[in-house]
N, C-alpha and C positions, 0 to 999 in steps of 0.2 A: 478086173475091169474097173478102170478109173473113170469117174464122172465128176461133174461139178454140180453141187447142190446150191440152189439159190432160194433163200427164205426172205420174203418181204412181209413186213408188218406195217400196215398203213391204215390209219383211221379205224383201228380196232379189228381189221380183217387180216388174216394170214393167208399168204399164197406161197406154196412150195413147188419148186420145179427141179427136175433132174435133167442135166444137159450133157452132151458128149464132151464138151470142153469149156474152158473159161471164156473164149470169145463168144460162144453161143449163149452162155449164161449172161455175159455182159450185155449182149444185144437184147436179151429178154428184159434185163433190168432197165435199160434205156427205153425200151418200148413201153414198159409200165410207167416210167416217169413221164414220158411224152404224153401218154394217154390220160394221165391223171394230174398233169401240171395245173390246169385251170381250177380243178377242185381244191388244190392246196394253196394256190397263189393268185388266182383271179387275174391273170395277165399272161402275156406271151412268154414262152420259155426262152432263155438265152439261146442265141444262135450256136455258140460253141459249147460242147459238152465238157464238163469239168468236175473235179472232186468238189469244188465249191457249190456247183449246182446240186449235186447229190446231197451235200450237207444241208443246203437250204431246203430241199424237198423233204428230207427226213427229219426236219427240225421239230416237228410236232411231238407232243408228249406221247411216248410209247411207239412212235414211228421209227423203223429201222430196217436194215437189210443185212444179210450175211451171205457171203459167197465163199464156199469152201470145197476143196477137192475131197472126194470120198472114194474108198475102195469098195465097190458094190459086190465084188467077188467074195470078200470077207463077210459082208453083211448077209449075202445069200447063203453062204456056208453056215453061218451062225444060226440061220433060220431053217437050215436043212433043205434048201431049195437051190438047185444049180441054175446058173444064168445061161 
């Protein structure tokens, strides 16, 4: 079973989510950015979403995100638990 894992580190807090696919993880990432934009930048978010906006949002020291595909079937098998 393939899934997309999203890890967000923002202002010292880590958030991890597992999503069915990349579009769902991407939507969750943008939802997070939209919800926290004022905390990071004290102004309105740009109207168009872009890689530049993500780079600006995660420009703080230690802030970052990773989105990667993972095979949860292998992980479950390694843990001895079927999915």
